[in-house]
TORKOL-4160 file (C-alpha; in steps of 0.2 Angstrom, whole numbers, padded with zeros to 4 digits, m for minus):
231
<pt num="1" X="0664" Y="0322" Z="0510"/>
<pt num="2" X="0649" Y="0307" Z="0516"/>
<pt num="3" X="0642" Y="0292" Z="0504"/>
<pt num="4" X="0624" Y="0298" Z="0508"/>
<pt num="5" X="0613" Y="0305" Z="0494"/>
<pt num="6" X="0603" Y="0320" Z="0495"/>
<pt num="7" X="0588" Y="0318" Z="0486"/>
<pt num="8" X="0574" Y="0330" Z="0488"/>
<pt num="9" X="0556" Y="0324" Z="0491"/>
<pt num="10" X="0544" Y="0325" Z="0475"/>
<pt num="11" X="0531" Y="0335" Z="0484"/>
<pt num="12" X="0545" Y="0347" Z="0487"/>
<pt num="13" X="0551" Y="0346" Z="0467"/>
<pt num="14" X="0531" Y="0350" Z="0464"/>
<pt num="15" X="0530" Y="0366" Z="0476"/>
<pt num="16" X="0545" Y="0373" Z="0467"/>
<pt num="17" X="0538" Y="0370" Z="0451"/>
<pt num="18" X="0525" Y="0385" Z="0456"/>
<pt num="19" X="0533" Y="0392" Z="0469"/>
<pt num="20" X="0551" Y="0400" Z="0459"/>
<pt num="21" X="0540" Y="0406" Z="0446"/>
<pt num="22" X="0528" Y="0414" Z="0457"/>
<pt num="23" X="0539" Y="0421" Z="0469"/>
<pt num="24" X="0548" Y="0429" Z="0455"/>
<pt num="25" X="0532" Y="0438" Z="0447"/>
<pt num="26" X="0528" Y="0444" Z="0460"/>
<pt num="27" X="0546" Y="0453" Z="0463"/>
<pt num="28" X="0543" Y="0459" Z="0444"/>
<pt num="29" X="0527" Y="0466" Z="0450"/>
<pt num="30" X="0533" Y="0475" Z="0466"/>
<pt num="31" X="0549" Y="0481" Z="0462"/>
<pt num="32" X="0562" Y="0486" Z="0447"/>
<pt num="33" X="0571" Y="0470" Z="0446"/>
<pt num="34" X="0590" Y="0469" Z="0440"/>
<pt num="35" X="0600" Y="0454" Z="0438"/>
<pt num="36" X="0617" Y="0455" Z="0432"/>
<pt num="37" X="0630" Y="0441" Z="0430"/>
<pt num="38" X="0622" Y="0427" Z="0425"/>
<pt num="39" X="0638" Y="0422" Z="0415"/>
<pt num="40" X="0647" Y="0418" Z="0430"/>
<pt num="41" X="0636" Y="0404" Z="0435"/>
<pt num="42" X="0644" Y="0387" Z="0430"/>
<pt num="43" X="0628" Y="0377" Z="0427"/>
<pt num="44" X="0626" Y="0361" Z="0432"/>
<pt num="45" X="0640" Y="0360" Z="0444"/>
<pt num="46" X="0642" Y="0360" Z="0463"/>
<pt num="47" X="0646" Y="0376" Z="0470"/>
<pt num="48" X="0639" Y="0387" Z="0487"/>
<pt num="49" X="0630" Y="0404" Z="0484"/>
<pt num="50" X="0635" Y="0416" Z="0496"/>
<pt num="51" X="0626" Y="0433" Z="0498"/>
<pt num="52" X="0624" Y="0449" Z="0509"/>
<pt num="53" X="0609" Y="0446" Z="0520"/>
<pt num="54" X="0599" Y="0461" Z="0525"/>
<pt num="55" X="0581" Y="0456" Z="0528"/>
<pt num="56" X="0568" Y="0441" Z="0525"/>
<pt num="57" X="0568" Y="0446" Z="0504"/>
<pt num="58" X="0584" Y="0442" Z="0503"/>
<pt num="59" X="0583" Y="0422" Z="0498"/>
<pt num="60" X="0568" Y="0423" Z="0488"/>
<pt num="61" X="0573" Y="0438" Z="0479"/>
<pt num="62" X="0591" Y="0426" Z="0475"/>
<pt num="63" X="0584" Y="0410" Z="0474"/>
<pt num="64" X="0570" Y="0416" Z="0461"/>
<pt num="65" X="0580" Y="0424" Z="0451"/>
<pt num="66" X="0595" Y="0411" Z="0450"/>
<pt num="67" X="0596" Y="0403" Z="0434"/>
<pt num="68" X="0595" Y="0386" Z="0440"/>
<pt num="69" X="0588" Y="0378" Z="0457"/>
<pt num="70" X="0598" Y="0379" Z="0472"/>
<pt num="71" X="0596" Y="0372" Z="0491"/>
<pt num="72" X="0595" Y="0384" Z="0504"/>
<pt num="73" X="0599" Y="0385" Z="0523"/>
<pt num="74" X="0592" Y="0396" Z="0532"/>
<pt num="75" X="0588" Y="0403" Z="0552"/>
<pt num="76" X="0578" Y="0390" Z="0563"/>
<pt num="77" X="0569" Y="0405" Z="0569"/>
<pt num="78" X="0561" Y="0413" Z="0554"/>
<pt num="79" X="0553" Y="0395" Z="0551"/>
<pt num="80" X="0540" Y="0402" Z="0567"/>
<pt num="81" X="0535" Y="0418" Z="0558"/>
<pt num="82" X="0514" Y="0414" Z="0551"/>
<pt num="83" X="0517" Y="0414" Z="0534"/>
<pt num="84" X="0533" Y="0413" Z="0528"/>
<pt num="85" X="0538" Y="0398" Z="0538"/>
<pt num="86" X="0526" Y="0389" Z="0528"/>
<pt num="87" X="0533" Y="0393" Z="0512"/>
<pt num="88" X="0551" Y="0389" Z="0517"/>
<pt num="89" X="0545" Y="0375" Z="0524"/>
<pt num="90" X="0537" Y="0370" Z="0505"/>
<pt num="91" X="0553" Y="0374" Z="0496"/>
<pt num="92" X="0562" Y="0363" Z="0507"/>
<pt num="93" X="0575" Y="0377" Z="0515"/>
<pt num="94" X="0586" Y="0366" Z="0527"/>
<pt num="95" X="0585" Y="0375" Z="0546"/>
<pt num="96" X="0600" Y="0380" Z="0554"/>
<pt num="97" X="0601" Y="0384" Z="0575"/>
<pt num="98" X="0613" Y="0398" Z="0575"/>
<pt num="99" X="0628" Y="0395" Z="0585"/>
<pt num="100" X="0625" Y="0376" Z="0588"/>
<pt num="101" X="0635" Y="0363" Z="0578"/>
<pt num="102" X="0627" Y="0352" Z="0572"/>
<pt num="103" X="0632" Y="0336" Z="0563"/>
<pt num="104" X="0618" Y="0331" Z="0554"/>
<pt num="105" X="0616" Y="0348" Z="0546"/>
<pt num="106" X="0636" Y="0348" Z="0539"/>
<pt num="107" X="0635" Y="0328" Z="0533"/>
<pt num="108" X="0617" Y="0336" Z="0523"/>
<pt num="109" X="0625" Y="0349" Z="0516"/>
<pt num="110" X="0640" Y="0341" Z="0511"/>
<pt num="111" X="0628" Y="0328" Z="0501"/>
<pt num="112" X="0618" Y="0341" Z="0492"/>
<pt num="113" X="0637" Y="0347" Z="0488"/>
<pt num="114" X="0642" Y="0332" Z="0483"/>
<pt num="115" X="0626" Y="0327" Z="0472"/>
<pt num="116" X="0631" Y="0342" Z="0461"/>
<pt num="117" X="0618" Y="0354" Z="0468"/>
<pt num="118" X="0622" Y="0372" Z="0470"/>
<pt num="119" X="0618" Y="0380" Z="0491"/>
<pt num="120" X="0613" Y="0396" Z="0496"/>
<pt num="121" X="0620" Y="0403" Z="0512"/>
<pt num="122" X="0620" Y="0419" Z="0520"/>
<pt num="123" X="0640" Y="0421" Z="0529"/>
<pt num="124" X="0635" Y="0434" Z="0540"/>
<pt num="125" X="0625" Y="0420" Z="0551"/>
<pt num="126" X="0607" Y="0429" Z="0550"/>
<pt num="127" X="0598" Y="0445" Z="0545"/>
<pt num="128" X="0608" Y="0464" Z="0547"/>
<pt num="129" X="0590" Y="0473" Z="0548"/>
<pt num="130" X="0603" Y="0489" Z="0538"/>
<pt num="131" X="0613" Y="0489" Z="0523"/>
<pt num="132" X="0630" Y="0489" Z="0532"/>
<pt num="133" X="0638" Y="0471" Z="0532"/>
<pt num="134" X="0643" Y="0461" Z="0548"/>
<pt num="135" X="0658" Y="0451" Z="0550"/>
<pt num="136" X="0657" Y="0434" Z="0542"/>
<pt num="137" X="0653" Y="0416" Z="0551"/>
<pt num="138" X="0666" Y="0404" Z="0549"/>
<pt num="139" X="0654" Y="0394" Z="0542"/>
<pt num="140" X="0658" Y="0395" Z="0525"/>
<pt num="141" X="0675" Y="0393" Z="0524"/>
<pt num="142" X="0672" Y="0375" Z="0534"/>
<pt num="143" X="0660" Y="0371" Z="0522"/>
<pt num="144" X="0674" Y="0376" Z="0507"/>
<pt num="145" X="0688" Y="0367" Z="0516"/>
<pt num="146" X="0677" Y="0352" Z="0517"/>
<pt num="147" X="0666" Y="0350" Z="0500"/>
<pt num="148" X="0681" Y="0359" Z="0489"/>
<pt num="149" X="0669" Y="0370" Z="0478"/>
<pt num="150" X="0670" Y="0386" Z="0471"/>
<pt num="151" X="0660" Y="0399" Z="0479"/>
<pt num="152" X="0651" Y="0412" Z="0470"/>
<pt num="153" X="0647" Y="0431" Z="0479"/>
<pt num="154" X="0632" Y="0437" Z="0476"/>
<pt num="155" X="0626" Y="0456" Z="0480"/>
<pt num="156" X="0609" Y="0461" Z="0485"/>
<pt num="157" X="0604" Y="0477" Z="0484"/>
<pt num="158" X="0587" Y="0486" Z="0488"/>
<pt num="159" X="0581" Y="0471" Z="0499"/>
<pt num="160" X="0580" Y="0482" Z="0514"/>
<pt num="161" X="0564" Y="0478" Z="0530"/>
<pt num="162" X="0554" Y="0493" Z="0523"/>
<pt num="163" X="0554" Y="0485" Z="0504"/>
<pt num="164" X="0536" Y="0477" Z="0507"/>
<pt num="165" X="0528" Y="0493" Z="0514"/>
<pt num="166" X="0537" Y="0504" Z="0499"/>
<pt num="167" X="0532" Y="0490" Z="0486"/>
<pt num="168" X="0514" Y="0491" Z="0493"/>
<pt num="169" X="0514" Y="0510" Z="0491"/>
<pt num="170" X="0517" Y="0511" Z="0472"/>
<pt num="171" X="0535" Y="0514" Z="0473"/>
<pt num="172" X="0542" Y="0499" Z="0465"/>
<pt num="173" X="0558" Y="0501" Z="0472"/>
<pt num="174" X="0573" Y="0494" Z="0462"/>
<pt num="175" X="0582" Y="0479" Z="0467"/>
<pt num="176" X="0597" Y="0471" Z="0459"/>
<pt num="177" X="0605" Y="0452" Z="0462"/>
<pt num="178" X="0624" Y="0457" Z="0454"/>
<pt num="179" X="0632" Y="0439" Z="0453"/>
<pt num="180" X="0649" Y="0436" Z="0456"/>
<pt num="181" X="0665" Y="0427" Z="0447"/>
<pt num="182" X="0668" Y="0411" Z="0456"/>
<pt num="183" X="0681" Y="0412" Z="0468"/>
<pt num="184" X="0693" Y="0397" Z="0471"/>
<pt num="185" X="0700" Y="0392" Z="0487"/>
<pt num="186" X="0716" Y="0382" Z="0489"/>
<pt num="187" X="0716" Y="0366" Z="0502"/>
<pt num="188" X="0719" Y="0370" Z="0521"/>
<pt num="189" X="0736" Y="0361" Z="0526"/>
<pt num="190" X="0736" Y="0371" Z="0545"/>
<pt num="191" X="0731" Y="0361" Z="0560"/>
<pt num="192" X="0723" Y="0369" Z="0574"/>
<pt num="193" X="0722" Y="0386" Z="0578"/>
<pt num="194" X="0730" Y="0389" Z="0560"/>
<pt num="195" X="0717" Y="0379" Z="0552"/>
<pt num="196" X="0704" Y="0390" Z="0561"/>
<pt num="197" X="0710" Y="0407" Z="0557"/>
<pt num="198" X="0712" Y="0400" Z="0540"/>
<pt num="199" X="0695" Y="0396" Z="0537"/>
<pt num="200" X="0687" Y="0413" Z="0545"/>
<pt num="201" X="0700" Y="0421" Z="0533"/>
<pt num="202" X="0693" Y="0412" Z="0519"/>
<pt num="203" X="0675" Y="0419" Z="0525"/>
<pt num="204" X="0682" Y="0437" Z="0524"/>
<pt num="205" X="0686" Y="0436" Z="0509"/>
<pt num="206" X="0670" Y="0429" Z="0504"/>
<pt num="207" X="0664" Y="0444" Z="0509"/>
<pt num="208" X="0677" Y="0455" Z="0502"/>
<pt num="209" X="0670" Y="0452" Z="0487"/>
<pt num="210" X="0651" Y="0452" Z="0490"/>
<pt num="211" X="0657" Y="0469" Z="0495"/>
<pt num="212" X="0666" Y="0473" Z="0479"/>
<pt num="213" X="0648" Y="0469" Z="0470"/>
<pt num="214" X="0641" Y="0483" Z="0483"/>
<pt num="215" X="0639" Y="0501" Z="0485"/>
<pt num="216" X="0651" Y="0509" Z="0498"/>
<pt num="217" X="0635" Y="0510" Z="0512"/>
<pt num="218" X="0635" Y="0492" Z="0511"/>
<pt num="219" X="0651" Y="0489" Z="0514"/>
<pt num="220" X="0652" Y="0489" Z="0534"/>
<pt num="221" X="0666" Y="0481" Z="0543"/>
<pt num="222" X="0674" Y="0476" Z="0526"/>
<pt num="223" X="0675" Y="0496" Z="0521"/>
<pt num="224" X="0691" Y="0499" Z="0513"/>
<pt num="225" X="0693" Y="0480" Z="0509"/>
<pt num="226" X="0683" Y="0478" Z="0496"/>
<pt num="227" X="0690" Y="0466" Z="0481"/>
<pt num="228" X="0681" Y="0475" Z="0464"/>
<pt num="229" X="0681" Y="0459" Z="0453"/>
<pt num="230" X="0668" Y="0465" Z="0445"/>
<pt num="231" X="0651" Y="0452" Z="0436"/>
């Protein structure tokens, strides 16, 4: 890991004092929220929070109901959305340019975890806009290989693209945050192509754990491969 320290700017710390509880309250007003598995979170230690990603509602739901304050990485193009981009910037979400190799970003991720903070990522690499999960990108495998921290799988239920429309029309849709048990990965000893293959296998393993937290219609490419470890 790099020796750089990770510090949260004072204005971001201030923003988070009202952003997290404010978004939490909004979700409680608009939907019926259930959170399970909080006892699986290793509070005060570094870890990666890996979640399925259907819509723009996933990160704010997970972050606002998480038992401690995580850092978040998110797709750079979402910052261009009016209103949402402002909220992301206020929270201090770190933009990711999908498909690009970004050494600065990787260094920042390692610094976050070395500082003892949790980090939220979506292994699929972006929103699916459908219940069924897509195959994970190797990124989470790369992060775990270099940071040597546990991964907490999280299954989000109910965060479909039409959530806002349904909620504002009085439906009060159910939402769930299902927090799984930590996954510990051994060091990767392979080299070259085998090393890259192992990273992908580890990413797929994370998704299989997430699938085990979700209804079958969410499993997508991981249908028949879910690991039901429970919450």
